[in-house]
C-alpha positions in Angstrom: -14.5 1.7 -11.8 -14.6 -1.9 -10.7 -15.7 -2.5 -7.2 -14.3 -5.3 -5.0 -15.3 -6.7 -1.6 -12.8 -6.3 1.2 -13.0 -9.8 2.4 -15.8 -10.5 4.9 -15.6 -7.0 6.4 -18.7 -5.6 4.6 -16.5 -2.8 3.1 -16.5 -2.4 -0.6 -13.7 -0.6 -2.4 -12.6 0.4 -5.9 -10.1 -2.0 -7.4 -7.5 0.7 -7.3 -6.9 2.6 -4.1 -5.1 5.9 -3.7 -1.9 5.6 -1.7 -0.6 8.7 0.0 2.9 7.8 1.2 4.3 9.9 -1.6 2.3 12.9 -0.2 4.2 12.9 3.1 6.6 15.4 1.7 9.7 13.7 3.0 10.3 10.0 2.1 9.7 10.6 -1.6 11.1 14.2 -1.7 9.2 17.5 -1.8 5.8 17.7 -3.4 3.6 20.4 -4.9 0.7 20.6 -2.5 -1.8 22.1 -4.9 -0.9 19.5 -7.5 -1.3 16.7 -5.0 -4.7 18.0 -4.0 -5.7 18.0 -7.7 -4.6 14.4 -7.9 -6.9 13.5 -5.1 -9.8 15.3 -6.8 -9.0 13.4 -10.0 -9.1 10.1 -8.2 -12.5 10.9 -6.7 -13.8 12.0 -10.1 -12.5 8.8 -11.7 -14.2 6.5 -9.2 -11.5 5.7 -6.7 -13.2 5.2 -3.4 -10.4 4.0 -1.1 -7.8 6.3 0.2 -4.9 5.0 2.3 -2.7 7.0 4.6 -0.8 6.6 7.9 0.2 8.6 10.9 3.8 8.0 10.1 3.7 9.4 6.5 5.5 12.7 6.9 5.0 12.1 9.8 1.4 13.4 10.1 1.5 15.6 7.0 0.0 13.1 4.6 -3.1 12.8 6.8 -3.5 16.6 7.1 -3.1 17.1 3.3 -5.5 14.3 2.5 -8.2 15.8 4.8 -7.7 19.1 3.1 -8.1 17.5 -0.3 -11.1 15.4 0.5 -13.2 18.2 2.2 -16.9 17.3 2.3 -16.3 14.3 0.0 -14.8 12.3 2.9 -18.2 10.7 3.5 -18.1 9.2 0.0 -14.9 7.1 0.5 -13.4 4.3 2.5 -10.8 6.0 4.6 -7.8 3.9 5.8 -5.1 4.9 8.1 -2.5 3.3 10.3 -1.1 3.5 13.8 1.5 1.7 15.8 4.5 4.0 16.1 5.5 6.5 18.8 7.4 9.7 18.4 10.1 11.2 20.6 10.2 14.9 21.7 11.8 15.9 18.4 9.1 14.3 16.3 11.2 11.4 15.2 9.8 7.9 14.9 12.0 5.7 17.0 10.0 2.6 17.7 7.0 0.5 16.9 4.4 0.7 19.6 1.1 -1.2 19.3 0.3 -1.0 23.0 -3.3 -0.2 24.1 -2.3 3.4 25.0 -0.4 4.0 21.8 -3.2 2.6 19.5 -5.9 4.5 21.4 -4.2 7.8 21.6 -2.8 7.5 18.1 -6.3 6.9 16.7 -7.6 10.0 18.4 -4.8 12.0 16.8 -5.5 10.5 13.4 -9.2 11.5 13.7 -8.2 15.0 14.4 -5.8 15.3 11.6 -8.2 13.7 9.1 -11.0 15.9 10.3 -13.4 13.0 10.7 -15.5 11.3 13.3 -14.7 7.7 12.2 -12.1 5.7 10.3 -13.4 3.0 8.0 -10.4 0.7 8.4 -7.7 1.2 10.9 -4.5 -0.9 10.5 -1.6 -1.7 12.8 1.2 -0.5 10.6 4.0 -2.9 11.5 4.2 -5.8 14.0 5.2 -4.8 17.4 6.9 -7.9 18.9 7.1 -6.4 22.4 3.4 -5.9 22.9 1.1 -8.9 23.4 -1.3 -9.3 20.5 -4.2 -9.6 22.9 -3.5 -6.1 24.1 -3.3 -4.7 20.6 -6.5 -6.4 19.4 -8.2 -5.4 22.7 -7.6 -1.7 21.9 -8.9 -2.1 18.4 -12.0 -3.9 19.6 -12.6 -1.0 22.1 -12.3 1.6 19.4 -14.7 -0.4 17.2 -17.3 -0.7 20.0 -17.5 3.0 20.5 -17.7 3.8 16.8 -14.3 5.4 16.3 -13.5 2.8 13.7 -15.7 0.6 11.5 -13.2 -2.2 10.9 -9.6 -3.0 11.8 -6.7 -4.9 10.3 -3.0 -5.3 10.1 -0.1 -4.4 7.8 3.0 -6.4 7.1 1.9 -9.4 9.2 2.8 -13.0 8.2 0.5 -16.0 8.6 1.5 -17.0 12.1 0.9 -13.4 13.3 -2.5 -13.3 11.6 -3.4 -16.6 13.2 -2.5 -15.1 16.6 -4.7 -12.1 15.9 -7.6 -14.4 15.1 -7.6 -15.8 18.7 -8.6 -12.4 20.1 -10.6 -10.7 17.4 -11.5 -10.5 13.8 -9.2 -8.6 11.5 -10.7 -7.4 8.2 -7.6 -7.1 6.0 -3.8 -7.3 5.7 -1.8 -4.8 3.8 1.5 -5.9 2.4 3.8 -4.9 -0.4 3.2 -6.8 -3.7 4.4 -6.1 -7.2 6.2 -7.9 -10.0 9.6 -7.6 -8.3 8.4 -8.8 -4.8 6.2 -11.8 -4.8 6.7 -13.1 -1.3 3.1 -13.0 -0.4 2.3 -15.6 -3.1 4.0 -18.3 -1.0 1.7 -18.4 2.1 -0.1 -15.1 2.7 -2.4 -15.3 -0.3 -3.5 -18.8 0.7 -4.4 -17.7 4.2 -6.3 -14.6 3.1 -8.3 -16.7 0.6 -9.1 -19.5 3.2 -10.1 -17.0 5.9 -11.8 -14.5 3.5 -9.6 -11.7 4.5 -9.2 -8.6 2.4 -5.7 -8.2 0.9 -4.4 -4.7 0.1 -1.3 -4.6 -2.0 1.0 -1.6 -1.7 3.9 -0.7 -3.9 2.0 -1.8 -7.0 4.4 0.2 -9.2 7.5 -1.1 -7.3 7.9 2.3 -5.7 8.4 4.0 -9.1 10.4 1.5 -11.0 7.3 0.2 -12.9 6.4 3.7 -14.0 9.1 3.4 -16.6 10.5 6.8 -15.7 13.9 5.6 -14.2 17.1 5.2 -16.1 20.6 3.9 -15.1 21.4 7.5 -14.3 18.5 7.9 -11.8 19.7 8.6 -8.2 17.9 9.2 -5.0 19.1 11.6 -2.2 18.2 11.4 1.5 15.7 11.7 3.0 14.2 9.7 0.1 14.1 6.2 1.5 15.1 4.7 -1.9 18.6 6.1 -1.4 19.2 3.3 1.1 19.0 0.7 -1.6 16.6 -1.6 0.2 12.9 -2.1 0.9 12.6 -2.3 4.7 15.9 -4.1 5.0 14.9 -7.2 3.1 14.8 -6.8 -0.6 17.6 -5.0 -2.5 15.3 -3.3 -4.9 17.4 -0.1 -5.2 20.7 -1.7 -4.7 22.8 -0.8 -7.7 23.2 -4.1 -9.6 19.7 -5.3 -8.8 18.3 -2.0 -9.8 20.0 -2.2 -13.2 18.6 -5.7 -13.8 15.1 -4.4 -12.9 15.5 -1.6 -15.4 16.4 -4.1 -18.2 13.2 -6.0 -17.3 11.2 -2.8 -17.4 12.4 -1.9 -20.9 11.2 -5.3 -22.1 7.9 -4.9 -20.3 7.4 -1.5 -21.9 7.6 -3.2 -25.3 5.3 -5.9 -24.3 2.7 -3.5 -22.9 2.9 -1.3 -26.0 1.8 -4.2 -28.1 -1.6 -3.8 -26.5 -1.5 0.0 -26.5 -0.8 0.2 -22.8 2.0 1.6 -20.6 4.2 -0.4 -18.3 2.5 1.1 -15.3 -0.9 -0.1 -16.6 0.6 -3.6 -17.1 1.9 -3.6 -13.5 -1.5 -2.6 -12.1 -3.4 -5.1 -14.2 -0.9 -7.8 -13.2 -1.6 -7.2 -9.5 -5.3 -7.0 -10.0 -5.3 -10.3 -11.9 -4.8 -12.2 -8.6 -8.2 -13.1 -7.1 -6.9 -12.6 -3.6 -6.2 -8.9 -4.2 -9.0 -6.7 -2.9 -7.3 -3.4 -3.8 -4.1 -2.4 -5.5 -2.7 0.8 -3.8 -1.1 3.2 -6.3 0.3 6.5 -5.3 0.0 9.6 -7.5 1.0 13.2 -7.1 -0.4 14.5 -10.4 -3.9 14.2 -12.0 -2.2 12.8 -15.2 -0.8 9.9 -13.2 -4.2 9.1 -11.8 -5.8 9.1 -15.2 -3.1 6.7 -16.5 -3.6 4.4 -13.5 -7.4 4.0 -13.7 -7.2 3.1 -17.3 -5.5 -0.2 -16.2 -8.6 -1.5 -14.5 -10.4 -2.5 -17.7 -7.4 -4.3 -19.1 -7.6 -8.0 -18.3 -4.2 -9.6 -18.9 -4.3 -13.3 -19.7 -2.5 -16.3 -18.4 -0.4 -16.2 -21.6 0.5 -12.6 -20.8 1.6 -13.5 -17.3 3.7 -16.4 -18.7 5.4 -14.0 -21.1 6.1 -11.7 -18.2 7.7 -14.5 -16.3 9.8 -15.4 -19.3 11.1 -11.8 -19.4 12.1 -12.0 -15.8 13.8 -15.3 -16.3 15.6 -14.1 -19.4 17.1 -11.2 -17.5 17.9 -13.2 -14.5 15.7 -11.1 -12.2 14.6 -12.5 -8.9 11.1 -12.1 -7.6 11.9 -13.3 -4.0 8.9 -15.6 -3.7 11.1 -18.0 -1.9 11.9 -15.5 0.9 9.8 -15.2 4.1 7.5 -12.3 4.5 9.1 -9.2 6.0 7.9 -8.5 9.5 
């Protein structure tokens, strides 16, 4: 497995990271726990060394299941989790909260659920516009100084927000959605990460399932599956009916293109993301060992500039937007 440097942090990661949002048991529907654990074991055996989770996945359940799956192999991996939300008395997630108390207490709870003494990379999950950045970064610096975390970073922050963070501390990475159907980060975020030597973690590499090639026009999603809402975090209409059908037409053509090199469309999607030099790690979720094996086979495939040009022609031919002209969601 190819190893990549996570910016100037000192952390090194496999090119593919194992994303665990799908293991939360709610937002992507029910899961087979034993099969999900086998998928984690397959990832470990295939050289994946970064595992990404979050307190809000489930909530909480994804961290618990990941800890169970990792067992004594936790020491062999880069463990990433996220804080920055608070729960009400019923366990709902009503608001972003990156206050000193929320970050500190949330991290302690993550450590307990993950059954570990330290977190390799702790991220603030979403910007909290009510809490001063200085307070948030101060909490992260305190956690780092006492050894609770090795490095810290952010998720879903735009360039001005990262510039503000830099006034008070040193973030190691930014994690943002990036895939063929959502290229917003190409406008400004990539330039900033490259200039500042920040790690970039791309999530949603397979467009939340679309680029697996498994969906058809008859595919539907039922609550609480977040895809039933028709949007990605309120900004991009990825699962809105008409746009979804356009995407499926693109996928069918991408399948044919990938097959010409004896690859799957999922492998094409992963290779496409990894072709960007700014990308430190492409996060890909999996709930079955077979999915892991398919994903890791993409790492050794180097798509060319000609391949990427053909992909863009397919998008243009189907009239499918990539939203590179829109501001980054925050």
